[in-house]
Structures are given as structure tokens and as C-alpha cells.
N, CA, C and O of each residue as an XYZ file, in Angstrom:
388
protein
N      -0.424    185.710      1.982
C       0.590    185.571      0.971
C       1.788    184.821      1.553
O       2.000    184.797      2.765
N       2.539    184.229      0.684
C       3.769    183.557      1.096
C       4.316    182.787     -0.082
O       4.533    183.356     -1.152
N       4.545    181.477      0.105
C       5.159    180.676     -0.951
C       4.280    180.661     -2.194
O       3.073    180.428     -2.127
N       4.915    180.914     -3.314
C       4.243    180.949     -4.609
C       5.053    180.128     -5.602
O       6.246    179.892     -5.410
N       4.391    179.702     -6.652
C       5.125    179.058     -7.739
C       5.737    180.159     -8.592
O       5.305    181.311     -8.538
N       6.734    179.804     -9.368
C       7.351    180.782    -10.261
C       6.308    181.353    -11.215
O       6.354    182.536    -11.552
N       5.373    180.519    -11.647
C       4.321    180.975    -12.547
C       3.422    182.021    -11.913
O       2.993    182.968    -12.572
N       3.142    181.844    -10.634
C       2.295    182.814     -9.942
C       2.977    184.178     -9.812
O       2.306    185.204     -9.697
N       4.290    184.182     -9.832
C       5.025    185.440     -9.724
C       5.585    185.913    -11.061
O       6.389    186.844    -11.110
N       5.154    185.265    -12.149
C       5.659    185.684    -13.456
C       5.271    187.135    -13.709
O       4.177    187.573    -13.352
N       6.169    187.856    -14.317
C       5.940    189.269    -14.565
C       6.420    190.145    -13.415
O       6.499    191.365    -13.556
N       6.740    189.532    -12.277
C       7.269    190.267    -11.131
C       8.778    190.063    -11.093
O       9.236    188.922    -11.040
N       9.554    191.124    -11.117
C      11.007    190.951    -11.019
C      11.361    190.287     -9.688
O      10.950    190.751     -8.625
N      12.123    189.202     -9.761
C      12.510    188.461     -8.560
C      13.987    188.642     -8.286
O      14.785    188.869     -9.195
N      14.333    188.538     -7.023
C      15.711    188.716     -6.599
C      16.078    187.603     -5.615
O      15.319    187.307     -4.692
N      17.235    186.998     -5.819
C      17.723    185.966     -4.913
C      18.089    186.617     -3.584
O      18.902    187.541     -3.540
N      17.484    186.128     -2.499
C      17.731    186.721     -1.187
C      18.433    185.765     -0.225
O      19.081    186.207      0.723
N      18.307    184.439     -0.465
C      18.851    183.488      0.505
C      19.138    182.157     -0.174
O      18.422    181.735     -1.082
N      20.207    181.501      0.289
C      20.536    180.158     -0.179
C      20.623    179.262      1.046
O      21.487    179.449      1.903
N      19.725    178.290      1.125
C      19.732    177.328      2.232
C      20.455    176.073      1.773
O      20.150    175.519      0.717
N      21.414    175.630      2.576
C      22.137    174.418      2.198
C      21.734    173.215      3.050
O      22.348    172.152      2.967
N      20.691    173.395      3.873
C      20.165    172.255      4.635
C      18.672    172.455      4.881
O      18.153    173.567      4.784
N      18.005    171.370      5.196
C      16.546    171.386      5.346
C      16.111    172.258      6.519
O      15.106    172.963      6.426
N      16.848    172.218      7.609
C      16.477    173.012      8.792
C      16.432    174.497      8.464
O      15.470    175.181      8.815
N      17.462    175.000      7.797
C      17.503    176.421      7.441
C      16.448    176.767      6.388
O      15.867    177.852      6.427
N      16.200    175.856      5.456
C      15.173    176.098      4.437
C      13.800    176.252      5.089
O      13.045    177.166      4.756
N      13.488    175.363      6.007
C      12.190    175.444      6.699
C      12.086    176.708      7.536
O      11.027    177.333      7.593
N      13.180    177.087      8.186
C      13.179    178.304      8.994
C      12.940    179.529      8.116
O      12.158    180.409      8.476
N      13.605    179.587      6.974
C      13.410    180.713      6.054
C      11.961    180.784      5.600
O      11.375    181.865      5.542
N      11.389    179.637      5.280
C       9.978    179.618      4.859
C       9.058    180.105      5.974
O       8.141    180.886      5.717
N       9.285    179.659      7.201
C       8.445    180.087      8.327
C       8.542    181.595      8.531
O       7.535    182.266      8.758
N       9.753    182.117      8.447
C       9.965    183.553      8.665
C       9.256    184.374      7.589
O       8.518    185.308      7.904
N       9.475    184.032      6.333
C       8.861    184.799      5.237
C       7.346    184.657      5.244
O       6.627    185.635      5.034
N       6.859    183.447      5.483
C       5.414    183.229      5.539
C       4.791    184.020      6.689
O       3.739    184.639      6.533
N       5.456    183.991      7.840
C       4.953    184.706      9.011
C       4.835    186.198      8.803
O       4.008    186.856      9.434
N       5.658    186.734      7.920
C       5.622    188.173      7.631
C       4.842    188.497      6.356
O       4.768    189.656      5.948
N       4.266    187.477      5.735
C       3.460    187.707      4.537
C       4.263    188.118      3.322
O       3.750    188.817      2.449
N       5.513    187.696      3.252
C       6.358    188.038      2.109
C       6.275    186.920      1.080
O       6.587    185.769      1.383
N       5.859    187.253     -0.127
C       5.811    186.278     -1.210
C       7.222    185.828     -1.553
O       8.157    186.628     -1.516
N       7.380    184.557     -1.887
C       8.670    184.013     -2.292
C       8.443    182.776     -3.131
O       7.371    182.171     -3.100
N       9.455    182.412     -3.873
C       9.435    181.168     -4.636
C      10.767    180.470     -4.409
O      11.772    181.107     -4.094
N      10.760    179.160     -4.573
C      11.925    178.342     -4.272
C      12.429    177.641     -5.521
O      11.660    177.341     -6.434
N      13.724    177.384     -5.548
C      14.326    176.671     -6.664
C      15.541    175.905     -6.159
O      16.402    176.475     -5.489
N      15.615    174.610     -6.478
C      16.810    173.829     -6.167
C      17.828    174.098     -7.256
O      17.556    173.876     -8.435
N      19.007    174.580     -6.863
C      20.028    174.949     -7.838
C      21.410    174.582     -7.316
O      21.637    174.564     -6.106
N      22.323    174.294     -8.221
C      23.702    174.030     -7.798
C      24.397    175.343     -7.424
O      24.099    176.404     -7.973
N      25.324    175.237     -6.479
C      26.154    176.390     -6.139
C      27.527    175.897     -5.717
O      27.684    174.758     -5.277
N      28.502    176.752     -5.854
C      29.877    176.394     -5.497
C      30.087    176.665     -4.016
O      29.851    177.775     -3.538
N      30.523    175.662     -3.309
C      30.820    175.796     -1.890
C      32.296    176.139     -1.721
O      33.163    175.528     -2.346
N      32.563    177.108     -0.883
C      33.950    177.490     -0.614
C      34.376    177.091      0.794
O      35.448    177.471      1.264
N      33.524    176.323      1.456
C      33.840    175.845      2.796
C      35.088    174.967      2.746
O      35.279    174.202      1.800
N      35.927    175.078      3.756
C      37.151    174.286      3.827
C      36.825    172.792      3.813
O      37.561    172.002      3.222
N      35.743    172.412      4.451
C      35.368    171.003      4.536
C      34.600    170.500      3.319
O      34.680    169.320      2.977
N      33.861    171.385      2.668
C      32.966    170.957      1.591
C      33.213    171.724      0.297
O      32.290    172.337     -0.239
N      34.417    171.700     -0.202
C      34.753    172.404     -1.437
C      34.114    171.673     -2.611
O      34.147    170.445     -2.679
N      33.542    172.424     -3.521
C      32.949    171.838     -4.715
C      31.519    172.289     -4.913
O      31.038    173.209     -4.251
N      30.854    171.628     -5.831
C      29.483    171.994     -6.148
C      28.504    171.237     -5.275
O      28.631    170.029     -5.072
N      27.521    171.969     -4.759
C      26.459    171.396     -3.928
C      25.126    171.880     -4.479
O      25.084    172.749     -5.350
N      24.052    171.323     -3.975
C      22.721    171.788     -4.342
C      22.110    172.485     -3.141
O      22.154    171.978     -2.021
N      21.542    173.647     -3.388
C      20.914    174.412     -2.317
C      19.523    174.839     -2.716
O      19.149    174.776     -3.887
N      18.770    175.269     -1.741
C      17.440    175.792     -1.992
C      17.569    177.312     -2.087
O      17.847    177.986     -1.095
N      17.366    177.832     -3.280
C      17.478    179.269     -3.523
C      16.113    179.903     -3.280
O      15.101    179.444     -3.809
N      16.095    180.948     -2.486
C      14.853    181.638     -2.131
C      14.839    182.983     -2.856
O      15.712    183.828     -2.659
N      13.830    183.152     -3.692
C      13.655    184.392     -4.453
C      12.445    185.144     -3.917
O      11.419    184.542     -3.599
N      12.569    186.449     -3.819
C      11.472    187.319     -3.401
C      11.289    188.402     -4.457
O      12.196    188.648     -5.252
N      10.125    189.052     -4.474
C       9.994    190.204     -5.371
C      11.116    191.199     -5.074
O      11.404    191.479     -3.910
N      11.742    191.726     -6.105
C      12.898    192.610     -5.940
C      12.599    193.775     -4.993
O      13.475    194.201     -4.240
N      11.386    194.284     -5.027
C      11.020    195.406     -4.159
C      11.044    195.020     -2.679
O      11.203    195.884     -1.817
N      10.888    193.727     -2.379
C      10.881    193.263     -0.981
C      12.243    192.752     -0.522
O      12.402    192.380      0.640
N      13.221    192.730     -1.416
C      14.528    192.159     -1.093
C      15.157    192.747      0.171
O      15.547    191.986      1.057
N      15.273    194.087      0.289
C      15.944    194.633      1.482
C      15.276    194.217      2.792
O      15.963    193.832      3.738
N      13.962    194.290      2.859
C      13.268    193.943      4.105
C      13.323    192.444      4.367
O      13.443    192.026      5.519
N      13.238    191.629      3.321
C      13.309    190.174      3.500
C      14.702    189.773      3.985
O      14.831    188.926      4.869
N      15.722    190.365      3.423
C      17.092    190.046      3.830
C      17.327    190.428      5.288
O      17.891    189.648      6.055
N      16.903    191.603      5.659
C      17.054    192.060      7.038
C      16.308    191.140      8.006
O      16.812    190.825      9.084
N      15.134    190.721      7.623
C      14.326    189.829      8.449
C      15.013    188.477      8.637
O      15.083    187.967      9.755
N      15.516    187.900      7.555
C      16.198    186.607      7.639
C      17.457    186.710      8.497
O      17.699    185.860      9.355
N      18.250    187.743      8.268
C      19.471    187.916      9.061
C      19.158    188.146     10.528
O      19.866    187.648     11.403
N      18.098    188.901     10.801
C      17.690    189.165     12.179
C      17.249    187.917     12.910
O      17.204    187.890     14.140
N      16.922    186.879     12.150
C      16.508    185.603     12.728
C      17.594    184.540     12.615
O      17.319    183.346     12.731
N      18.827    184.981     12.388
C      19.963    184.072     12.428
C      20.332    183.370     11.138
O      21.226    182.524     11.144
N      19.677    183.687     10.034
C      20.010    183.070      8.745
C      20.978    184.001      8.009
O      20.577    185.025      7.456
N      22.242    183.627      8.014
C      23.282    184.539      7.536
C      23.697    184.329      6.087
O      24.462    185.135      5.556
N      23.227    183.287      5.434
C      23.617    183.042      4.036
C      22.725    183.812      3.067
O      22.243    183.272      2.072
N      22.520    185.087      3.386
C      21.697    185.921      2.526
C      22.545    186.468      1.383
O      23.775    186.419      1.419
N      21.871    186.980      0.387
C      22.529    187.524     -0.792
C      22.161    189.005     -0.883
O      20.983    189.363     -0.873
N      23.168    189.849     -0.971
C      22.927    191.284     -1.081
C      22.271    191.599     -2.422
O      22.474    190.892     -3.410
N      21.497    192.650     -2.440
C      20.780    193.038     -3.654
C      21.740    193.234     -4.819
O      21.426    192.832     -5.939
N      22.894    193.837     -4.590
C      23.825    194.085     -5.689
C      24.540    192.810     -6.132
O      25.156    192.798     -7.199
N      24.474    191.733     -5.338
C      25.048    190.448     -5.731
C      24.021    189.585     -6.449
O      24.378    188.647     -7.162
N      22.761    189.903     -6.260
C      21.671    189.131     -6.835
C      21.272    189.737     -8.169
O      21.051    190.944     -8.268
N      21.181    188.918     -9.173
C      20.709    189.379    -10.461
C      19.186    189.301    -10.421
O      18.619    188.215    -10.304
N      18.529    190.449    -10.518
C      17.066    190.446    -10.512
C      16.566    189.627    -11.678
O      17.040    189.774    -12.805
N      15.626    188.782    -11.409
C      15.084    187.874    -12.416
C      13.691    188.344    -12.826
O      12.799    188.425    -11.981
N      13.492    188.648    -14.077
C      12.170    189.049    -14.568
C      11.227    187.868    -14.643
O      10.063    187.978    -14.256
N      11.701    186.765    -15.123
C      10.901    185.543    -15.264
C      11.693    184.398    -14.701
O      12.826    184.180    -15.132
N      11.166    183.667    -13.776
C      11.831    182.484    -13.230
C      11.015    181.281    -13.590
O      11.378    180.160    -13.235
């Protein structure tokens, strides 16, 4: 198990767990989740950057996991140095993506 299309995960509540703003971090997140057998789906979406250098809207790779796997996926990503994770209470669980 690992990367899935949104259609393959339809009917499964999804939760945003990570936002990658560069290709290196996106690939690392994919390797980590795939290596642990955690299903996920990806979506390119705009987000507001609050960085002092890059204020404004940017496009990021949003990583969604089944809501039930959110806590373990977040801990795994953070443990591997990916800090732009989204807490479960900040993520709106998505029934259909």
C-alpha cells in the first residue's frame, strides 16, 4: 500500500497531514509513507505563505492520509525531519477528495 488516487480512497475519510512546498520534501514524504505502508493521496493546492521572504499565495503538494492514520503518519513525518505537518484538529477531515 502507499500512494493512491483520490478515487481509490473514496469513501475513506481523509485528513491533511503534510504540506510540501518543494520537490525534495514532497519526495521525502512519499518515501517515508510508502516505506511504512501508509496509504496517501496527493493534491496540488494553493496556500498562504507567512514566511518573511515569501509572503503571499504559493502552490504546495498537500498530502492526505486516512483520518485513522493521521496521528501515526504525522509522528512519522516529523520524526524524519518534515516539520510542516498539520495537526488533526487543524485538518478538516475530508470524506470525498
